[in-house]
MMTF fields as JSON, N, C-alpha, C and O atoms, coordinates in Angstrom:
{
  "mmtfVersion": "1.0.0",
  "mmtfProducer": "UNKNOWN",
  "numBonds": 379,
  "numAtoms": 380,
  "numGroups": 95,
  "numChains": 1,
  "numModels": 1,
  "chainsPerModel": [1],
  "groupsPerChain": [95],
  "chainIdList": ["A"],
  "bondAtomList": [4, 2, 8, 6, 12, 10, 16, 14, 20, 18, 24, 22, 28, 26, 32, 30, 36, 34, 40, 38, 44, 42, 48, 46, 52, 50, 56, 54, 60, 58, 64, 62, 68, 66, 72, 70, 76, 74, 80, 78, 84, 82, 88, 86, 92, 90, 96, 94, 100, 98, 104, 102, 108, 106, 112, 110, 116, 114, 120, 118, 124, 122, 128, 126, 132, 130, 136, 134, 140, 138, 144, 142, 148, 146, 152, 150, 156, 154, 160, 158, 164, 162, 168, 166, 172, 170, 176, 174, 180, 178, 184, 182, 188, 186, 192, 190, 196, 194, 200, 198, 204, 202, 208, 206, 212, 210, 216, 214, 220, 218, 224, 222, 228, 226, 232, 230, 236, 234, 240, 238, 244, 242, 248, 246, 252, 250, 256, 254, 260, 258, 264, 262, 268, 266, 272, 270, 276, 274, 280, 278, 284, 282, 288, 286, 292, 290, 296, 294, 300, 298, 304, 302, 308, 306, 312, 310, 316, 314, 320, 318, 324, 322, 328, 326, 332, 330, 336, 334, 340, 338, 344, 342, 348, 346, 352, 350, 356, 354, 360, 358, 364, 362, 368, 366, 372, 370, 376, 374],
  "bondOrderList": [1, 1, 1, 1, 1, 1, 1, 1, 1, 1, 1, 1, 1, 1, 1, 1, 1, 1, 1, 1, 1, 1, 1, 1, 1, 1, 1, 1, 1, 1, 1, 1, 1, 1, 1, 1, 1, 1, 1, 1, 1, 1, 1, 1, 1, 1, 1, 1, 1, 1, 1, 1, 1, 1, 1, 1, 1, 1, 1, 1, 1, 1, 1, 1, 1, 1, 1, 1, 1, 1, 1, 1, 1, 1, 1, 1, 1, 1, 1, 1, 1, 1, 1, 1, 1, 1, 1, 1, 1, 1, 1, 1, 1, 1],
  "groupList": [{"groupName": "UNK", "atomNameList": ["N", "CA", "C", "O"], "elementList": ["N", "C", "C", "O"], "formalChargeList": [0, 0, 0, 0], "bondAtomList": [1, 0, 2, 1, 3, 2], "bondOrderList": [1, 1, 2], "singleLetterCode": "X", "chemCompType": "L-PEPTIDE LINKING"}],
  "groupTypeList": [0, 0, 0, 0, 0, 0, 0, 0, 0, 0, 0, 0, 0, 0, 0, 0, 0, 0, 0, 0, 0, 0, 0, 0, 0, 0, 0, 0, 0, 0, 0, 0, 0, 0, 0, 0, 0, 0, 0, 0, 0, 0, 0, 0, 0, 0, 0, 0, 0, 0, 0, 0, 0, 0, 0, 0, 0, 0, 0, 0, 0, 0, 0, 0, 0, 0, 0, 0, 0, 0, 0, 0, 0, 0, 0, 0, 0, 0, 0, 0, 0, 0, 0, 0, 0, 0, 0, 0, 0, 0, 0, 0, 0, 0, 0],
  "groupIdList": [1, 2, 3, 4, 5, 6, 7, 8, 9, 10, 11, 12, 13, 14, 15, 16, 17, 18, 19, 20, 21, 22, 23, 24, 25, 26, 27, 28, 29, 30, 31, 32, 33, 34, 35, 36, 37, 38, 39, 40, 41, 42, 43, 44, 45, 46, 47, 48, 49, 50, 51, 52, 53, 54, 55, 56, 57, 58, 59, 60, 61, 62, 63, 64, 65, 66, 67, 68, 69, 70, 71, 72, 73, 74, 75, 76, 77, 78, 79, 80, 81, 82, 83, 84, 85, 86, 87, 88, 89, 90, 91, 92, 93, 94, 95],
  "secStructList": [7, 7, 7, 2, 2, 2, 2, 2, 2, 2, 2, 2, 2, 2, 2, 2, 2, 2, 2, 7, 2, 2, 2, 2, 2, 2, 2, 2, 2, 2, 2, 2, 2, 2, 1, 7, 7, 7, 7, 7, 7, 7, 6, 6, 6, 7, 2, 2, 2, 2, 2, 2, 2, 2, 2, 2, 2, 2, 2, 2, 2, 2, 2, 2, 2, 2, 2, 2, 2, 2, 2, 1, 7, 7, 7, 7, 7, 7, 7, 2, 2, 2, 2, 2, 2, 2, 2, 2, 2, 2, 2, 2, 2, 2, 7],
  "xCoordList": [0.827, 0.0, 0.877, 1.935, 0.434, 1.204, 0.849, 1.695, -0.409, -0.842, -0.296, -0.662, 0.568, 1.225, 0.233, 0.366, -0.755, -1.753, -2.569, -2.791, -3.006, -3.797, -2.928, -3.404, -1.674, -0.748, -0.573, -0.591, -0.405, -0.251, -1.522, -1.462, -2.685, -3.963, -4.134, -4.524, -3.848, -3.95, -2.955, -3.265, -1.767, -0.74, -1.183, -0.991, -1.769, -2.228, -3.401, -3.519, -4.267, -5.365, -4.817, -5.274, -3.832, -3.235, -2.556, -2.638, -1.89, -1.219, -2.23, -1.99, -3.361, -4.407, -5.002, -5.265, -5.213, -5.762, -4.773, -5.169, -3.489, -2.472, -2.289, -1.934, -2.526, -2.356, -3.606, -3.568, -4.69, -5.936, -5.752, -5.233, -6.179, -5.962, -6.75, -6.259, -7.95, -8.74, -8.093, -8.124, -7.515, -6.822, -5.576, -5.278, -4.842, -3.648, -4.015, -3.302, -5.146, -5.584, -5.954, -5.624, -6.623, -6.998, -5.758, -5.697, -4.776, -3.53, -2.825, -2.356, -2.746, -2.101, -2.842, -2.212, -4.171, -4.968, -4.768, -4.656, -4.723, -4.527, -3.156, -3.029, -2.136, -0.788, -0.711, -0.031, -1.395, -1.401, -2.094, -1.651, -3.18, -3.891, -3.099, -3.299, -2.205, -1.432, -0.236, 0.371, 0.115, 1.286, 0.989, -0.145, 2.034, 1.884, 1.862, 2.551, 1.082, 1.011, 1.545, 0.99, 2.622, 3.222, 2.546, 2.476, 2.055, 1.365, 2.355, 3.343, 2.073, 2.894, 2.448, 1.282, 3.398, 3.064, 3.302, 4.027, 2.684, 2.903, 4.315, 4.678, 5.115, 6.501, 6.616, 7.629, 5.594, 5.634, 5.559, 6.039, 4.961, 4.824, 6.042, 6.241, 6.846, 8.026, 9.087, 9.468, 9.555, 10.502, 11.826, 12.423, 12.287, 13.572, 13.481, 14.349, 12.441, 12.272, 12.053, 12.575, 11.285, 11.045, 12.348, 12.587, 13.192, 14.484, 15.377, 16.06, 15.371, 16.176, 15.697, 16.501, 14.368, 13.818, 14.163, 14.543, 14.032, 14.337, 15.822, 16.169, 16.701, 18.136, 18.447, 19.247, 17.825, 18.048, 17.574, 18.245, 16.424, 15.926, 16.881, 17.132, 17.42, 18.38, 19.637, 20.134, 20.154, 21.37, 21.157, 22.021, 20.002, 19.694, 19.602, 20.106, 18.962, 18.831, 20.2, 20.466, 21.06, 22.404, 23.205, 23.938, 23.071, 23.786, 23.306, 24.117, 21.985, 21.442, 21.942, 22.315, 21.947, 22.422, 23.892, 24.305, 24.681, 26.101, 26.313, 27.172, 25.542, 25.659, 25.287, 25.952, 24.224, 23.825, 24.907, 25.186, 25.51, 26.555, 27.783, 28.41, 28.128, 29.299, 29.083, 30.043, 27.851, 27.568, 27.506, 27.717, 27.224, 27.127, 28.514, 29.427, 28.675, 29.947, 29.934, 28.97, 30.972, 31.016, 32.41, 33.409, 32.44, 33.721, 34.255, 33.508, 35.544, 36.181, 36.245, 36.651, 35.854, 35.973, 37.439, 38.121, 37.899, 39.313, 39.463, 38.644, 40.499, 40.821, 41.611, 42.117, 41.706, 42.354, 43.828, 44.332, 44.527, 45.952, 46.126, 47.132, 45.141, 45.23, 45.026, 45.7, 44.089, 43.836, 45.061, 45.441, 45.679, 46.89, 48.04, 48.815, 48.142, 49.2, 49.019, 49.987, 47.765, 47.503, 47.799, 48.303, 47.479, 47.77, 49.273, 49.73, 50.041, 51.498, 52.068, 52.97, 51.531, 52.01, 51.663, 52.483, 50.455, 50.042, 50.881, 51.231, 51.21, 52.034, 53.445, 54.039, 54.004, 55.364, 55.434, 56.484, 54.352, 54.344, 54.24, 54.743, 53.583, 53.41, 54.748, 54.927, 55.649, 56.89, 57.947, 59.043],
  "yCoordList": [-1.172, 0.0, 1.243, 1.278, 2.22, 3.449, 4.368, 5.12, 4.308, 5.172, 4.62, 3.521, 5.373, 4.912, 4.8, 3.906, 5.688, 5.619, 4.328, 3.63, 4.022, 2.811, 1.568, 0.572, 1.632, 0.51, 0.256, -0.895, 1.32, 1.19, 0.634, -0.197, 1.095, 0.617, -0.896, -1.633, -1.353, -2.78, -3.594, -4.691, -3.046, -3.743, -3.912, -4.978, -2.873, -2.962, -3.939, -4.618, -4.023, -4.99, -6.425, -7.288, -6.659, -8.0, -8.374, -9.519, -7.409, -7.66, -7.966, -8.847, -7.263, -7.501, -8.897, -9.577, -9.322, -10.658, -11.727, -12.728, -11.522, -12.511, -12.595, -13.655, -11.493, -11.491, -11.938, -12.089, -12.151, -12.599, -14.028, -14.888, -14.28, -15.601, -16.699, -17.82, -16.394, -17.437, -17.838, -19.008, -16.872, -17.186, -18.014, -18.962, -17.661, -18.429, -19.868, -20.805, -20.038, -21.391, -22.197, -23.379, -21.578, -22.26, -22.665, -23.767, -21.773, -22.088, -23.26, -24.174, -23.239, -24.321, -25.645, -26.68, -25.611, -26.832, -27.364, -28.574, -26.474, -26.885, -27.534, -28.529, -26.971, -27.543, -28.909, -29.807, -29.073, -30.37, -31.438, -32.585, -31.056, -32.01, -32.375, -33.449, -31.497, -31.747, -32.653, -33.141, -32.887, -33.725, -35.186, -35.65, -35.897, -37.325, -38.082, -37.71, -39.126, -39.974, -41.345, -42.01, -41.762, -43.057, -44.118, -44.002, -45.147, -46.223, -47.323, -47.514, -48.044, -49.208, -50.321, -50.714, -50.816, -51.821, -53.226, -53.43, -54.152, -55.554, -55.909, -55.656, -56.492, -56.79, -57.799, -57.83, -58.62, -59.582, -58.877, -59.406, -57.69, -56.955, -56.086, -55.651, -55.835, -54.978, -55.756, -56.859, -55.184, -55.88, -56.16, -57.216, -55.239, -55.419, -56.568, -57.44, -56.573, -57.64, -58.991, -60.009, -58.998, -60.24, -60.766, -61.973, -59.875, -60.281, -60.881, -61.877, -60.269, -60.802, -62.199, -63.102, -62.363, -63.668, -64.736, -65.85, -64.399, -65.361, -65.728, -66.888, -64.753, -65.036, -65.976, -66.899, -65.756, -66.637, -68.049, -69.022, -68.167, -69.494, -70.185, -71.383, -69.44, -70.025, -70.485, -71.583, -69.642, -69.995, -71.229, -72.102, -71.298, -72.464, -73.727, -74.782, -73.616, -74.761, -75.227, -76.427, -74.279, -74.635, -75.31, -76.265, -74.823, -75.421, -76.857, -77.748, -77.082, -78.432, -79.373, -80.513, -78.893, -79.716, -80.055, -81.184, -79.092, -79.341, -80.392, -81.262, -80.324, -81.333, -82.721, -83.705, -82.801, -84.093, -84.666, -85.864, -83.825, -84.287, -84.738, -85.737, -84.007, -84.379, -85.685, -86.418, -85.988, -87.209, -88.445, -89.557, -88.277, -89.421, -89.951, -89.176, -91.281, -91.831, -91.812, -92.253, -91.317, -91.245, -91.641, -91.459, -92.18, -92.561, -91.4, -90.61, -91.329, -90.257, -90.641, -91.751, -89.745, -89.993, -89.875, -88.913, -90.857, -90.865, -90.626, -91.058, -89.949, -89.728, -90.937, -91.734, -91.056, -92.241, -92.324, -93.426, -91.205, -91.29, -91.689, -92.302, -91.342, -91.77, -93.278, -93.948, -93.814, -95.252, -96.004, -97.029, -95.496, -96.115, -96.064, -97.014, -94.968, -94.815, -95.825, -96.434, -96.0, -96.963, -98.394, -99.218, -98.673, -100.005, -100.244, -101.346, -99.244, -99.395, -99.604, -100.418, -98.858, -99.0, -100.39, -101.027, -100.86, -102.196, -103.265, -104.273, -103.045, -104.019, -104.061, -105.138, -102.948, -102.938, -103.55, -104.059, -103.515, -104.114, -105.642, -106.348, -106.154, -107.571, -108.243, -109.427, -107.546, -108.173, -108.19, -108.689],
  "zCoordList": [0.0, 0.0, 0.0, 0.629, -0.689, -0.752, 0.406, 0.889, 0.855, 1.944, 3.263, 3.677, 3.91, 5.14, 6.298, 7.134, 6.363, 7.44, 7.315, 8.304, 6.111, 5.894, 6.14, 6.686, 5.741, 5.956, 7.449, 7.885, 8.241, 9.691, 10.311, 11.217, 9.821, 10.346, 10.089, 10.994, 8.874, 8.529, 9.348, 9.812, 9.516, 10.295, 11.751, 12.338, 12.331, 13.72, 13.847, 14.867, 12.839, 12.853, 12.831, 13.58, 11.959, 11.87, 13.179, 13.626, 13.788, 15.069, 16.153, 16.98, 16.176, 17.167, 17.008, 18.0, 15.772, 15.523, 15.969, 16.566, 15.684, 16.056, 17.565, 18.081, 18.286, 19.736, 20.478, 21.699, 19.788, 20.399, 20.919, 20.207, 22.163, 22.773, 22.064, 21.929, 21.616, 20.946, 19.616, 19.233, 18.926, 17.676, 17.969, 17.243, 19.032, 19.404, 19.759, 19.401, 20.474, 20.843, 19.597, 19.503, 18.664, 17.426, 16.628, 16.083, 16.563, 15.847, 16.519, 15.84, 17.855, 18.599, 18.374, 18.155, 18.427, 18.219, 16.806, 16.604, 15.841, 14.458, 14.269, 13.556, 14.906, 14.801, 15.473, 14.975, 16.592, 17.277, 16.434, 16.39, 15.766, 14.923, 13.677, 13.109, 13.247, 12.03, 12.274, 11.321, 13.546, 13.844, 13.547, 13.675, 13.148, 12.895, 14.212, 15.161, 14.268, 15.451, 15.061, 14.186, 15.713, 15.419, 16.272, 17.496, 15.612, 16.311, 16.623, 15.915, 17.696, 17.998, 17.066, 17.049, 16.295, 15.292, 15.838, 16.812, 15.195, 15.492, 15.041, 13.892, 15.93, 15.596, 14.461, 13.762, 14.27, 13.171, 11.82, 10.818, 11.787, 10.532, 10.243, 9.109, 11.249, 11.078, 10.291, 10.682, 9.192, 8.314, 9.02, 8.81, 9.847, 10.527, 11.522, 11.544, 12.34, 13.327, 12.645, 13.099, 11.559, 10.834, 10.249, 10.26, 9.737, 9.19, 10.256, 10.017, 11.44, 12.551, 12.942, 13.169, 13.018, 13.408, 12.371, 12.731, 11.083, 10.028, 10.021, 9.796, 10.266, 10.317, 11.473, 11.317, 12.639, 13.785, 13.462, 13.806, 12.803, 12.432, 11.462, 11.593, 10.482, 9.53, 10.25, 10.002, 11.146, 11.87, 12.744, 12.812, 13.414, 14.246, 13.39, 13.776, 12.236, 11.341, 10.853, 10.787, 10.517, 10.056, 11.168, 10.91, 12.394, 13.521, 13.764, 14.014, 13.69, 13.872, 12.778, 13.056, 11.539, 10.43, 10.6, 10.335, 11.038, 11.258, 12.334, 12.187, 13.414, 14.476, 13.951, 14.275, 13.141, 12.589, 11.682, 11.729, 10.865, 9.952, 10.728, 10.376, 11.783, 12.571, 13.326, 13.567, 13.702, 14.454, 13.565, 14.049, 12.287, 11.383, 11.049, 10.766, 11.082, 10.604, 9.074, 8.448, 8.504, 7.058, 6.576, 7.272, 5.38, 4.795, 3.984, 3.407, 3.962, 3.218, 1.746, 1.403, 0.907, -0.521, -0.91, -0.554, -1.637, -2.001, -3.484, -4.295, -3.807, -5.209, -5.705, -4.914, -7.015, -7.593, -7.197, -6.981, -7.096, -6.738, -5.277, -4.918, -4.421, -3.022, -2.92, -2.137, -3.717, -3.718, -4.227, -3.662, -5.295, -5.834, -4.836, -4.719, -4.128, -3.135, -2.0, -1.545, -1.544, -0.489, -0.961, -0.197, -2.227, -2.777, -2.826, -2.521, -3.199, -3.231, -1.839, -1.64, -0.876, 0.503, 1.032, 1.694, 0.744, 1.186, 0.499, 1.113, -0.792, -1.549, -1.002, -0.955, -0.59, -0.07, 1.313, 1.705, 2.058, 3.399, 3.312, 4.186, 2.251, 2.095, 1.728, 2.012, 1.132, 0.677, 1.702, 1.449]
}
């Protein structure tokens, strides 16, 4: 506005409205309603917690499998040169 008197009058009106307690309460209430509210989620739906649980299950399964394999008696697979070497050693002991 070019008229300084009118500009001052409008400015004082705006200041009076902003300083009014009912307007301040409405602004505060509006800001509170605009805030996000974080809900407590089910941990089963949380991707991070689900990933941790699945990793623990995999690790437990691997540990159980390892124990089963270690408890089983198994024969060692031999390569052909190992078999030939054992035959030579057995042949030299017989003579």
